[in-house]
Structures are given as structure tokens and as C-alpha cells.
N, C-alpha and C positions, 0 to 999 in steps of 0.2 A: 276706611277707618272712621272712627268716631269724630268728635269735635276737636278743637285745637288742643295740642298737648301742652302741659304745664312746662314752663321754661325751666331748663336744667338748673339745679342749685349750684352747679359749677360754672355757669355762664358768666361772661364778663358783664360789668355793670351796664354797659351801653356799647352800641356799634361805634367803632373809632372814627375820628375825623380823617377822611381819606383825601389827599390832595388830588387835584385834577391831573390826569396824565394826558399831556398833549398828544394828539394823534389818534385818540380813541373816543368814541361816543357810545352811549348805551340807551336802550329803551326797553320797556317791559309792557306786557299786556296779559289780561286774563282771557285766554283763548278757549278755556273749557276742555283742555286735552283730557282730563279725567275729572277734576274737581270743579265745582262751581264757586264763584265768588272769591277766587284767590289768583294772584298773578302766577302764571305758569310758563311763560315764554320770555326769554331774554335775547335781545339782539345787540351785538357789539360790532361797530363799524371801525375799520382800521385803515389808515392812510397808506398810499403807495410807499414802498420802501420798508414796510414792516417785515421783520424776520419773525418766523414762528417756529417754535420747538415744542416737543411734547413727549410724554411718557404715558403708557397705557397699561391696562390690566393684561396679565399673562394668561387669563382664563382661556381654556380651550373652547368655551362656548361664548366668547365675547360677541358683543352686539354689532349690528350692521353699521351704526355710526362710528364705533371704535375702528372697525376695519377700514372705513372710508377715510377717517382722519389719518390713520397710519400711512395709508397710501399717498396722502397729499403732502406730508412733511417734505420740505425741501423744494416746494414749488417756487416759481419765480417771484422774488420779493418786490420787483419793480411795480407790480400791480397792487391795487388795494386788496383788502380782504374783509371777511365777515365771519363772525362766530354766532351760531344760533343754538340756544339751549332750551330744552323743555323739561319740565318735571311732570310726574304723574304716570308716565309710560316710558319704559326703558327701551322700547323697540328692540328687545333682545329675544332670541329664540322665536322669531316670527317668520322665518324662512324667506322666500322671495318677496313676500309682502313687506318685510323689513327693508330689503334692498330697494324696493320700489318707493317706499316712504322717504328714504334718504335721497334718492334721485329726484323725487318730486320737490322736496324742500330745497335741496341745493340748486336745482335748476331755477326755481322761482326766486330764490335769493339772488342768484347770479344775474337774473334779468332785471329785477327791481333795483338792485344796488349797483349794477353796471360793473361787476367784478367777474373775473374768470371763475368757472365752476370749480377749478382745482384750487381756488383760494377761498372756498366756502367750507367751513368746518362746522359740523353739527355734533351735539351731544344730547343724549336722552337719559333720563333717570326716573325710576318708578317701578311699576309692576312689570314682571317678566312674563312673556308668552302671550300677550294680548296684542292683536293688530292695532296699530296707532292710527287715529283719525287725523292723518297728516294734513288733510284739507283745512282743518281748523287753524293750523299754523300758517299754511299758505295764504289763507284768507286774511290773516292778521298782519301780513307783512307790510302792506301799504300804511297802516296805522303806525306800525313799529318804526318804519322809515321816517315818517313825518314827525315823530316825537323824539327822535334821537337827540341826546343832550350830553355834554361832557361831564355834568355834575350829577348823573343818575346812578352812581356806583352802588350806593346802599340799596336802592330799589332793585338793581340787577342781582345783588347778592341774595335778596329775599326771594326773587322769582325762581331761583334754581333749587329751593328747598323742597324736601319731601317730608320725612319724619323728623327733620331738624326742628329744634325748639327755638333757635335763634339764628339770624344770618351771621356769617363769619367773614371778617375782613381784617386786613393788616396792611401797613404801609411803611415806607421809609424814604427819607431824603438823604442822598449820599453825596458827599464832596469827593469827587474823584480827582486825579491829577490833571484831567482835561476840563473839569468843570462839574457843575452840580446836575444830578439826575434824580428822578423820582421813580419809585417802585410801588405798586399797589396790587394786592391779591385778594381774591374771594374764594371760598370753598363751600361745598355742601357735603354732608356726610354725618351719619348718626348710627346706622346699623349696617349689617353686612360689611363690616370693616375688618380687613386683614391684609397683610402685605401682598404685593404683586398686583396692584398697588394700593391696597386699602380701598374701601368702597366709596369713592368720592368722585366729585367733579371739582376741579381746581382751575382757576383762570388767573394768570398773573400778567401784569402789564407794566412796561417801563418806557420812558421817553428816551432812553439811551440808544445809541446807535451801535448795534452789535451784529456781527455776522451770524448767519444761521448755524454754522458749525460751532462757533464759540458759545452761542446761546444753548444749543443742544448739549454741549459738553457740561456746562454748569448745571443745567436742569437735571440731567441724568445723574450727575455726581451727588447733588444735594438731595435728590429724591431718596437715595439709598439710606441716608441717615435721618430722614424726616418721615415722609409718608410711608416708606417701607419699613418703618420701625414702630408702627402703631397697630393696635388691634382692639376691637371691641368684643367681637364674638367669634373670631377665627374664620369667618366666611368671606371668601374673595368674590367680589362682584363681577358681573359680566360687562359692566359699563364704565369702570374706572378710567378717567381721562384727566390728564393735566396738560394744559396748553399754556405756553408763555409767549407773549408777543412783545417785541422790541420795536417801537414805532420809529425811533431815530429822530423824533421831532425836536429834541433838544439840541441836536447837532453835535452832541458830546459823544465821541467814540470811546467805547469800553471794550477791552479785550478780556479773554478768559482768565488772565492773570492779574487783573485789577483787584487788589486785596480789599479795598473798601467796599466795592460793589459785591464782591464774592461774599464777604461777611454779612452784608445787609440782606442779600438774597437768601443765604443760608438761614439767617435768623427769621426772616419773614416766612419761609416755607415751614420751619419748625414751629413757629407760632400758629400758623394755620393748622398744622397737623395736631398740635395740642388742643386747639379749639374743637377739632372733630372729636377727639377722645372725650373732652369735657362735655360734649353733647351726646355721648353714647347713649343709646336708648335705655332709659331708666337709670342712668348713672347717678350715683351719689358720692363716689370717690374717684379721684384722679390718682393713678398709681404709676410711679417710675420704678423700673426694675433695672438694677445695675448688676451685671455679672462680670467679675474679674477673675484672673488666675486660670483661665481656660487654656486648652492646648493651642488654640488660635482664635482669631476673631470670629470666624464662621461658626465654630462650635460654641463660642460664647453666646452668639445670637440664637442658636438652636435652643440652648438652655433657657435663655431669657424669654423666648417666645413660648416655650413649653410652660413656664410659670405663668406668663401673661394670659395664655389661652385656657388654662385649667379651670373648668367650671367649679371644682372644689376650692381652689384658691380664691376665685372671684366671689363665690358665695360666702366664704368665710370673711372676706373683706367687707362684703355687704352687711354681714351680721356683726361687724366690729369684733370678730373673734381672732386673736393672735395665734392662729393655728399653724405654727411653723412646720408641723409634720406634713402639711399639704405641700409646702414648698419643697421639702425633702422628696416627697413622692414625685413631684413634677420634674425635678432634676433627674431622678432615677429612671424615669420613663422616656426621657427626651431622645435617647439614641446617641447622644454625644458623650464623650469621655468624662467620667466622674469617679471619684474615690470617696466613699462614705466617710472615711476617717480623716480626710484632709479638708473637707469643706466647712465653711463657717457661714452663718446667716445672721444678718442684722435687720431689725426694723428701725429705720432711721439710724440713730447712733447707738441703739440698744443692742448689745451682743446677746443673741438669743440661743444660738447653738454653735458648737465647735467640736472638732475631734471626734465626730461620730456620736455626739451626745448633747443634751441640753447644757448650756453654759452654767457653771456653778454660781455665777454672779447674777443670773437672770431671775427676775421675779415676775410672775404672771400678771400682777397688777400693773407693772410697767408697760407690758405689751398691750394690755387691755386699754389703758389710758391713751397710748399712742394711736391705737386703731380708731379712736373717736374723731381724729382729724380728717378733714376733707381731702387734703393732699398728703399722700403717703409715699415713702421710699422703701423698697426692699433691696437690700444689698446682699449679694452672694459672692463669696470668694471660693474658688474651686481648689486653689493651692497647687495647680498643675503646670502653669506656664504664664505667658504674658498676654494671652488673648482676652479682650474685653468687648462688651457691647451694652448699649442702653436701649430699652424699648419702653413704650408707654401704653397703659391700658386703663380700664375702669372696672368697677365691680359689676356683678350680675345680680339684678334684683327682680322681684316679681313683675315690676312694671315692664321689663323687657319682654316677658312672656305675654303680657296683656297687649302691648303694641303689635307684636308680630303674630299673635293668634288672631288679631282683628284687622290685619294689614289690608286685605282685599275687600273688607266689608263696607 
């Protein structure tokens, strides 16, 4: 790729202040995995007693690091653990070389960090199909270990970026019935974003004491209404991984039914998911799509994703064109149940179409004015049942083409 990308106009004003999560330390380095002069490897060290849960891409061509992580979930939490992430090369579709790279990295981390190999989790993001120079990561491990620090969260979030224009972080302090705990998360993702699980790497840490089963239950549940409800370009990555670690360092036990913790974790995951969409490659609009009145929730999501993934809808939004006919098109092609004469469409609170025709109260200038906003809401009611779903997307601009046409250059 060319030089640094212009920061998304939808980006937060600054990286948030992240509280230190006891039981985890971070370090980063510029190892030169692909690019020169930018940090590209992150190491996280976790104390013994840490529970680890995860969700991953369902791609049938998922990478060697993903397969390795999936196999290691549920490993003995009494031992310490480590997470190593690199950007620049996804180590995907690299055959036995990819497996060998994972083995080399995890073995080296196990030795230098004195943790069992089944407690070493790796993730890779970047170009597909190119063998990874894993020796560059292995050679950097000594420096990474020596520079571990509990307050290096922001640097870690930056090291995992690829085409992202800003690092993504979120945190919460929660008063549970057993005491106060903290949660912090980071994410990377900008393009190749679609459910199962969107194209991202996500790492969430808490000092709460949570069993692996309870942690996995919450992560899997909240993933469905956050990261699995976003799309930038409809393309599912080979490398999507979300890992959550509960260090237990606070000594505060949290169960899967702890309402305050559940709400905080759900909100944090949704915040990170939204940040990914706001950094969609070339994005200038953040779009929420609400579908109600569907036969069931599953069909509501099918309709919502059909709208969100439509290039015609997304380019109309980029051009600030209130072309509601493209929303009608996307509903009609989705494959889920719909009745032309029952559905209604709103842009924000503006009733655009109803009963199979444009609303008699709608004025084009209203829609055109609304579409100039950076944050948009499209509401569709199908008039068929009680099913509903919400998904989030962005517009599709020429910059998306420029970024991806030049991705390997």
C-alpha cells in the first residue's frame, strides 16, 4: 500500500483513557513482518488463573492461527498464558508453511515466557497467501518480553492495525454485587468486514474472576448482536478472531448472570463493533439499519444485511441520494419473506414509502437534507410479524476501491 491513510471522518476525537487491567501486561515492536517503520507485533502476558474464551471466523479457508486458537480454548487456566498478534501478513492459505509458522512462534513464546504451548494464542492479519517470515517475530520476543508493561494498552491497539486509520479501544468499570471490576478491549478492522465474524481481531481483558464456561457463554452471546451485526463490504475474513481473558486479579467473582457485568461487556463489544464500521475503508457515513415486522428475527436480519450489503444502497448513501427504491430492491432480493404492499420505509423519522408506493407526505428535499448527515438510520417495517433486527454498515466510496486496488503494492 501507499503512505498513511487519512483518518476516517467518523473516527472518535481521541483514543480513550483505558484503566490498567491487573493481571495483563503488553508490549509492542516493529519487527518488519511486512512494512518498515511501524509497530506490527503485540505481546500480551497473562497471569496464572486466567480464563480465556473466544469466537472465530466460520470461513472454510480460515487461517492456521485461527485453527490453532480454536483447538486451545478450554486449556488449563491454572497456568499463565500469552497472546501474540502480528499485522502485515495473515498467515492464511499458506499450507504447511502456515502451520510451521504457528508452531515456531508458539514454541518460542512458550519457552521464553515459561508458559505451556497450549496456553499460547496467536493471531495474524494482513495479506493472504504469502508465507510469513515468522523468524522476525521469534527474533523479537526477547525484546518484547523485556518491555512488557501494564500501561501499554494504546500501543498494543495500534500495533495490530492494517488498513485501519485509527486504533480502537473501549473500557468500563463495573460495580458488581461482589465488588468492582474493570474491562478493556481493543479491536482492529476496516475492510473485509462481514458477519461470521466480521473481519477483525478483537482482544478483551477483565480483572474479574470468571469461569471459562461462563466467559465463553457471554462472549458467544454478545458476539451475535455486536460483531456479527456489522458489515463494511460483505466479505468474510479468513482470520477473524475474538479472544477474551479474565485474569481474576481483582478477586471478584462474576457469574454469567451478573447483570451489571453483562451490560458493560455487551456495551463494550458493541462500541468496538461500531468503531470498526466507522473506520470502514473509505467510509464517510455510519448507517444503522433497523428491520421490524418480519416473520421472525432470523428473517429480519436477512433483510437488514441485504440492505446493508447492497452496493447500490451504499453508493447512494455515499452520494447523499435518498434513493429509497434501492432499499425496496434489497428487500425484494434478500430471499426472506416480504410483501410489497405492507412494507414501509423511513429515513430517520421521515416516512418515505408505505403501502407499495411513495408516501404522500414525503418530499424529496426532506430526504436529501437528511442524507447529508454523517450518522444515518434506515427503518424498515415489513408488516408481517414480530421479528426484528439491527445491523450497522457504512457507505461505499471511491476511496474503498483505491485502498483495495493498491493493497499489496
